[in-house]
C-alpha positions as CSV (number, residue, x, y, z in Angstrom):
1,M,-13.8,-53.7,-10.5
2,H,-13.6,-56.3,-13.3
3,V,-16.5,-58.8,-13.9
4,D,-16.3,-61.7,-16.3
5,V,-19.6,-63.0,-17.5
6,V,-19.6,-66.4,-19.0
7,N,-22.7,-67.6,-20.8
8,K,-22.7,-71.3,-20.8
9,T,-25.2,-73.0,-23.0
10,A,-27.0,-76.0,-21.5
11,Q,-25.8,-79.2,-23.1
12,P,-28.7,-81.3,-24.5
13,A,-29.6,-84.3,-22.4
14,T,-28.4,-87.6,-23.8
15,I,-28.5,-91.2,-22.8
16,V,-25.1,-92.7,-23.0
17,S,-25.5,-96.2,-21.7
18,D,-28.0,-98.6,-20.2
19,S,-27.5,-101.7,-18.1
20,L,-30.1,-103.6,-20.1
21,V,-29.7,-104.6,-23.7
22,D,-32.1,-104.6,-26.6
23,G,-33.3,-108.1,-27.4
24,Q,-32.2,-109.4,-23.9
25,T,-34.2,-112.2,-22.2
26,L,-34.9,-111.4,-18.5
27,S,-36.3,-113.0,-15.5
28,G,-36.7,-111.9,-11.9
29,P,-35.4,-108.7,-10.4
30,Q,-33.5,-106.3,-12.8
31,H,-31.4,-103.3,-11.8
32,W,-32.0,-100.9,-14.7
33,L,-29.3,-98.3,-14.5
34,V,-29.0,-95.5,-17.1
35,A,-26.0,-93.1,-17.6
36,T,-26.7,-89.7,-19.0
37,S,-24.7,-86.7,-20.2
38,G,-25.6,-83.1,-20.7
39,S,-27.9,-81.0,-18.6
40,V,-30.5,-83.5,-17.4
41,T,-33.4,-82.3,-15.3
42,S,-35.3,-85.6,-15.1
43,V,-35.3,-89.2,-16.2
44,V,-38.5,-91.3,-16.6
45,F,-38.5,-95.1,-16.7
46,S,-41.5,-96.7,-18.5
47,I,-42.6,-100.2,-19.2
48,D,-45.0,-100.9,-22.0
49,G,-45.8,-97.2,-22.2
50,L,-46.7,-96.8,-18.6
51,P,-44.4,-94.6,-16.5
52,Q,-42.9,-96.4,-13.5
53,L,-40.5,-93.9,-11.9
54,T,-39.4,-90.3,-12.4
55,L,-36.0,-89.2,-11.0
56,V,-34.7,-85.6,-10.8
57,R,-31.1,-86.5,-9.9
58,G,-28.8,-89.4,-10.4
59,P,-28.0,-92.1,-10.1
60,Y,-30.8,-92.9,-12.6
61,A,-31.8,-96.4,-11.7
62,Y,-35.0,-98.4,-11.4
63,D,-35.3,-101.9,-9.8
64,W,-37.8,-103.7,-11.9
65,D,-39.2,-107.2,-11.1
66,A,-39.6,-108.8,-14.5
67,A,-41.3,-111.8,-12.8
68,S,-44.3,-109.6,-12.1
69,Y,-44.9,-109.3,-15.9
70,T,-46.3,-111.8,-18.3
71,A,-43.9,-113.9,-20.3
72,G,-43.2,-112.4,-23.7
73,T,-41.9,-109.2,-25.2
74,H,-42.1,-105.8,-23.4
75,Q,-41.0,-102.3,-24.4
76,L,-38.7,-100.5,-21.9
77,T,-38.3,-96.8,-22.4
78,V,-36.2,-94.3,-20.7
79,Q,-36.7,-90.6,-21.3
80,A,-34.2,-87.9,-20.3
81,T,-35.3,-84.3,-20.3
82,G,-32.8,-81.5,-20.5
83,L,-32.6,-78.0,-19.0
84,A,-33.9,-76.4,-22.2
85,G,-36.8,-78.9,-22.4
86,D,-35.2,-81.2,-25.0
87,V,-36.1,-84.8,-24.7
88,T,-34.1,-87.9,-25.6
89,T,-35.7,-91.3,-25.6
90,Q,-34.3,-94.8,-25.7
91,T,-36.5,-97.8,-26.2
92,L,-35.5,-101.4,-25.8
93,T,-37.5,-104.5,-26.5
94,V,-36.8,-107.3,-24.0
95,T,-38.4,-110.7,-23.5
96,V,-39.5,-111.8,-20.1
97,A,-38.8,-115.5,-19.7
98,A,-41.6,-117.9,-18.8
99,P,-41.4,-119.1,-15.2
100,S,-39.5,-122.4,-15.0
101,A,-41.5,-125.4,-14.0
102,Q,-40.6,-126.7,-10.5
């Protein structure tokens, strides 16, 4: 009997794209979608340092209602954790638009 053993090294978790853009002005509902690569075990979405959602499998997306936040700048952070415990973080600064006068 012949047995081949292949030792695959877990690839580090990386964030390769994000549906929101640094410096963007937002209002209303936002679909925050993040693409990752590597061996990802979890993704955490946070707003202003407060975790909002943790996902352990893709698609990695969070539906955020910007209208429920005060007008002004906010920090959006997504953190991807890899199989080996490595952590990759991406932070965006966005502006929530003031509600329009009706």
